[in-house]
N, CA, C and O atoms as a DFTB+ gen file, in Angstrom:
320 C
 N C O
     1  1      86.807     157.057      76.964
     2  2      86.270     157.244      77.990
     3  2      86.828     158.539      77.938
     4  3      87.977     158.871      77.643
     5  1      85.702     159.332      78.317
     6  2      85.935     161.080      78.637
     7  2      86.755     161.388      79.951
     8  3      86.708     160.809      81.036
     9  1      87.300     162.154      79.661
    10  2      88.013     163.315      81.157
    11  2      87.609     164.414      81.020
    12  3      87.683     165.033      79.958
    13  1      87.075     164.880      82.152
    14  2      86.864     166.176      82.713
    15  2      86.881     166.858      83.471
    16  3      86.476     166.317      84.500
    17  1      87.215     168.156      83.661
    18  2      87.438     168.836      84.754
    19  2      86.313     169.125      85.601
    20  3      85.178     169.159      85.123
    21  1      86.533     169.336      86.812
    22  2      85.340     169.208      87.726
    23  2      84.493     170.388      87.401
    24  3      83.293     170.132      87.310
    25  1      84.895     171.778      87.182
    26  2      84.226     172.722      86.765
    27  2      83.514     172.458      85.410
    28  3      82.454     173.060      85.237
    29  1      83.917     171.713      84.520
    30  2      83.189     171.312      83.347
    31  2      82.247     170.562      83.500
    32  3      81.160     170.751      82.954
    33  1      82.557     169.391      84.423
    34  2      81.584     168.394      84.644
    35  2      80.261     168.924      85.381
    36  3      79.131     168.481      85.178
    37  1      80.593     169.928      86.254
    38  2      79.437     170.524      87.046
    39  2      78.586     171.145      85.901
    40  3      77.365     170.990      85.884
    41  1      79.266     171.871      84.916
    42  2      77.999     172.456      83.662
    43  2      77.775     171.750      83.039
    44  3      76.811     172.107      82.362
    45  1      78.226     170.474      82.703
    46  2      77.633     169.385      81.724
    47  2      77.241     168.152      82.353
    48  3      77.350     167.113      81.702
    49  1      76.706     168.115      83.776
    50  2      76.431     166.802      84.379
    51  2      75.217     166.181      83.745
    52  3      75.176     164.953      83.807
    53  1      74.169     166.826      83.115
    54  2      73.401     166.308      82.340
    55  2      73.909     165.315      81.202
    56  3      73.536     164.154      81.033
    57  1      74.846     166.032      80.458
    58  2      75.220     165.238      79.274
    59  2      76.182     164.013      79.887
    60  3      76.162     162.922      79.317
    61  1      77.042     164.226      81.087
    62  2      77.856     163.046      81.706
    63  2      76.895     161.705      81.945
    64  3      77.229     160.607      81.500
    65  1      75.656     161.916      82.702
    66  2      74.525     161.082      82.973
    67  2      73.830     160.851      81.764
    68  3      73.060     159.897      81.876
    69  1      73.825     161.402      80.605
    70  2      73.156     160.721      79.376
    71  2      74.187     159.807      78.588
    72  3      73.844     158.776      78.009
    73  1      75.524     160.307      78.627
    74  2      76.710     159.324      78.354
    75  2      76.846     157.970      79.321
    76  3      77.389     156.977      78.837
    77  1      76.506     157.948      80.258
    78  2      76.633     156.770      81.165
    79  2      75.505     155.902      80.918
    80  3      75.590     154.682      80.784
    81  1      74.349     156.647      80.859
    82  2      72.956     155.737      80.439
    83  2      73.304     155.118      78.903
    84  3      72.567     154.224      78.488
    85  1      74.462     155.603      78.029
    86  2      74.789     154.722      76.792
    87  2      75.875     153.995      77.179
    88  3      76.613     153.647      76.258
    89  1      76.214     153.633      78.406
    90  2      77.436     152.664      78.497
    91  2      78.796     153.653      78.709
    92  3      79.768     153.153      79.275
    93  1      78.842     154.720      78.362
    94  2      80.463     155.657      78.627
    95  2      80.521     155.839      80.067
    96  3      79.574     156.171      80.779
    97  1      81.870     155.561      80.488
    98  2      82.159     156.152      81.745
    99  2      83.146     157.762      81.662
   100  3      83.973     158.127      80.827
   101  1      82.775     158.247      82.539
   102  2      83.458     159.646      82.590
   103  2      84.668     159.925      83.818
   104  3      84.260     159.792      84.972
   105  1      85.601     160.166      83.699
   106  2      86.643     160.394      84.788
   107  2      86.570     162.074      84.968
   108  3      86.740     162.868      84.042
   109  1      86.323     162.379      86.151
   110  2      86.554     163.697      86.844
   111  2      87.577     164.044      87.127
   112  3      87.992     163.257      87.978
   113  1      88.436     164.937      86.886
   114  2      89.658     165.537      87.479
   115  2      89.521     166.718      88.264
   116  3      88.665     167.586      88.096
   117  1      90.610     166.695      89.324
   118  2      90.179     168.028      90.288
   119  2      91.686     168.248      90.228
   120  3      92.376     167.231      90.152
   121  1      92.342     169.526      90.254
   122  2      93.818     169.872      90.094
   123  2      94.517     168.916      89.152
   124  3      95.608     168.502      89.545
   125  1      94.043     168.457      87.873
   126  2      94.899     167.598      87.226
   127  2      94.701     166.463      87.579
   128  3      95.272     165.726      86.775
   129  1      94.062     165.735      88.560
   130  2      94.278     164.385      89.098
   131  2      92.910     163.533      89.180
   132  3      91.847     163.913      89.669
   133  1      93.157     162.457      88.664
   134  2      91.581     161.994      88.595
   135  2      90.937     161.891      90.229
   136  3      91.505     161.540      91.264
   137  1      89.518     162.348      89.993
   138  2      89.147     162.254      91.566
   139  2      88.188     161.291      91.536
   140  3      88.241     160.384      92.367
   141  1      87.158     161.336      90.573
   142  2      86.049     160.586      90.488
   143  2      85.859     160.041      89.107
   144  3      86.507     160.281      88.088
   145  1      84.472     158.983      89.361
   146  2      84.462     158.365      88.122
   147  2      83.083     158.136      87.689
   148  3      82.526     157.509      88.590
   149  1      82.357     158.336      86.814
   150  2      80.738     158.249      86.427
   151  2      80.947     157.055      85.842
   152  3      81.969     156.978      85.159
   153  1      80.041     155.797      85.948
   154  2      80.236     154.886      85.470
   155  2      78.410     154.357      85.244
   156  3      77.588     154.716      86.087
   157  1      77.973     153.481      84.006
   158  2      77.029     153.204      83.902
   159  2      76.386     152.255      85.184
   160  3      77.129     151.440      85.730
   161  1      75.054     152.398      85.601
   162  2      74.943     151.680      86.603
   163  2      75.251     150.007      86.561
   164  3      75.727     149.342      87.482
   165  1      74.871     149.569      85.330
   166  2      75.596     148.222      85.355
   167  2      76.802     147.896      85.620
   168  3      77.071     146.798      86.108
   169  1      77.745     148.839      85.326
   170  2      78.892     148.661      85.546
   171  2      79.358     148.633      87.043
   172  3      80.196     147.798      87.383
   173  1      78.959     149.317      87.737
   174  2      78.993     150.043      88.996
   175  2      78.527     148.742      90.066
   176  3      79.173     148.285      91.010
   177  1      77.260     148.358      89.589
   178  2      76.774     147.066      90.211
   179  2      77.758     145.795      90.302
   180  3      77.875     145.055      91.279
   181  1      78.376     145.709      89.187
   182  2      79.084     144.356      88.776
   183  2      80.218     144.584      89.546
   184  3      80.659     143.691      90.271
   185  1      80.853     145.915      89.456
   186  2      82.116     146.170      90.633
   187  2      81.967     146.079      92.064
   188  3      82.842     145.621      92.799
   189  1      80.872     146.511      92.447
   190  2      80.700     146.731      93.946
   191  2      79.437     145.797      94.710
   192  3      79.101     145.862      95.893
   193  1      78.857     144.904      93.610
   194  2      77.762     144.110      94.017
   195  2      76.396     144.640      94.623
   196  3      76.471     145.361      95.618
   197  1      75.365     144.386      94.184
   198  2      74.025     144.631      94.330
   199  2      73.433     143.827      95.198
   200  3      72.490     144.234      95.878
   201  1      73.873     142.664      95.287
   202  2      72.964     141.536      96.092
   203  2      73.661     141.234      97.330
   204  3      73.492     140.114      97.814
   205  1      74.472     142.127      97.954
   206  2      74.903     141.797      99.116
   207  2      73.647     142.195     100.099
   208  3      72.765     143.023      99.869
   209  1      73.839     141.278     101.387
   210  2      72.744     141.386     102.215
   211  2      72.691     142.565     102.993
   212  3      73.833     142.820     103.375
   213  1      71.841     143.429     103.411
   214  2      71.985     144.496     104.271
   215  2      72.069     143.895     105.721
   216  3      71.821     142.716     105.975
   217  1      72.416     144.766     106.567
   218  2      72.485     144.480     108.217
   219  2      71.011     143.717     108.579
   220  3      70.887     142.562     108.986
   221  1      70.029     144.612     108.338
   222  2      68.676     144.118     108.436
   223  2      68.400     142.581     108.294
   224  3      67.988     141.773     109.126
   225  1      68.804     142.408     106.807
   226  2      68.584     141.081     106.669
   227  2      69.693     140.123     107.330
   228  3      69.341     138.950     107.450
   229  1      70.678     140.377     107.670
   230  2      71.823     139.592     108.373
   231  2      70.902     139.070     109.715
   232  3      70.666     137.894     109.992
   233  1      70.468     140.227     110.438
   234  2      69.736     140.097     111.475
   235  2      68.640     138.962     111.642
   236  3      68.535     138.066     112.479
   237  1      67.781     139.351     110.440
   238  2      66.517     138.803     110.195
   239  2      66.710     137.281     109.940
   240  3      65.789     136.473     110.059
   241  1      68.084     136.927     109.548
   242  2      68.418     135.487     109.306
   243  2      69.476     134.723     110.202
   244  3      70.051     133.646     110.043
   245  1      69.517     135.590     111.112
   246  2      70.309     135.072     112.465
   247  2      69.609     133.910     112.984
   248  3      68.428     133.874     113.331
   249  1      70.786     132.595     113.008
   250  2      70.276     131.565     113.425
   251  2      70.359     131.400     114.649
   252  3      71.443     131.586     115.203
   253  1      69.086     130.958     115.465
   254  2      68.956     130.814     117.006
   255  2      68.770     131.859     117.631
   256  3      69.278     132.899     117.213
   257  1      67.969     131.845     118.830
   258  2      67.796     132.812     119.786
   259  2      69.198     133.688     120.002
   260  3      70.328     133.203     119.954
   261  1      68.881     135.060     120.246
   262  2      70.080     135.722     120.420
   263  2      69.457     136.511     122.220
   264  3      68.527     137.307     122.347
   265  1      70.239     136.008     123.223
   266  2      70.018     136.243     124.383
   267  2      71.112     137.290     125.124
   268  3      72.277     137.035     125.430
   269  1      70.425     138.457     125.300
   270  2      71.479     139.572     125.322
   271  2      71.105     139.946     127.215
   272  3      69.954     140.276     127.501
   273  1      71.911     139.871     128.060
   274  2      71.618     140.694     129.380
   275  2      71.974     141.673     129.442
   276  3      73.088     142.100     129.139
   277  1      70.870     142.339     129.948
   278  2      70.777     143.939     130.478
   279  2      72.031     144.374     131.315
   280  3      72.572     143.483     131.970
   281  1      72.483     145.466     131.361
   282  2      73.811     145.769     132.203
   283  2      73.119     146.225     133.533
   284  3      72.337     147.172     133.621
   285  1      73.464     145.529     134.402
   286  2      72.818     145.958     135.945
   287  2      73.569     146.673     136.739
   288  3      73.390     146.643     137.956
   289  1      74.749     147.600     136.030
   290  2      75.236     148.741     136.619
   291  2      74.383     149.584     137.067
   292  3      73.574     150.004     136.239
   293  1      74.288     150.076     138.425
   294  2      73.340     151.382     138.484
   295  2      73.849     152.459     137.930
   296  3      75.080     152.438     137.915
   297  1      73.313     153.492     137.420
   298  2      73.422     154.542     136.902
   299  2      74.440     155.837     137.657
   300  3      74.353     156.063     138.863
   301  1      75.043     156.331     137.078
   302  2      75.552     157.324     138.149
   303  2      74.440     158.603     138.275
   304  3      73.428     158.909     137.644
   305  1      75.203     159.207     139.478
   306  2      74.017     160.556     139.663
   307  2      74.644     161.818     138.699
   308  3      75.784     162.054     138.300
   309  1      73.434     162.460     138.536
   310  2      73.757     163.608     137.619
   311  2      73.544     164.662     138.351
   312  3      72.639     164.686     139.185
   313  1      74.558     165.930     138.075
   314  2      74.432     167.328     138.726
   315  2      73.622     168.286     137.804
   316  3      74.179     168.763     136.815
   317  1      72.241     168.602     138.113
   318  2      71.580     169.313     137.098
   319  2      71.758     170.777     137.146
   320  3      71.220     171.493     136.302
């Protein structure tokens, strides 16, 4: 696994992406401390999951009807 300073990572981003395509992760440091990691897509999906349903999927699969009453509180007057 390579480690690069942020300045060098900016200058060589295409090489970092190419390395990730070939399975190599790269740690990017800022002020000498690890700040980010570029990993191959497969590793990222394995770590963070790519199969989690979205909010839209959840709402579309919601069991049963959802009835929400509208708030009937009168609106306040506005001074324009």
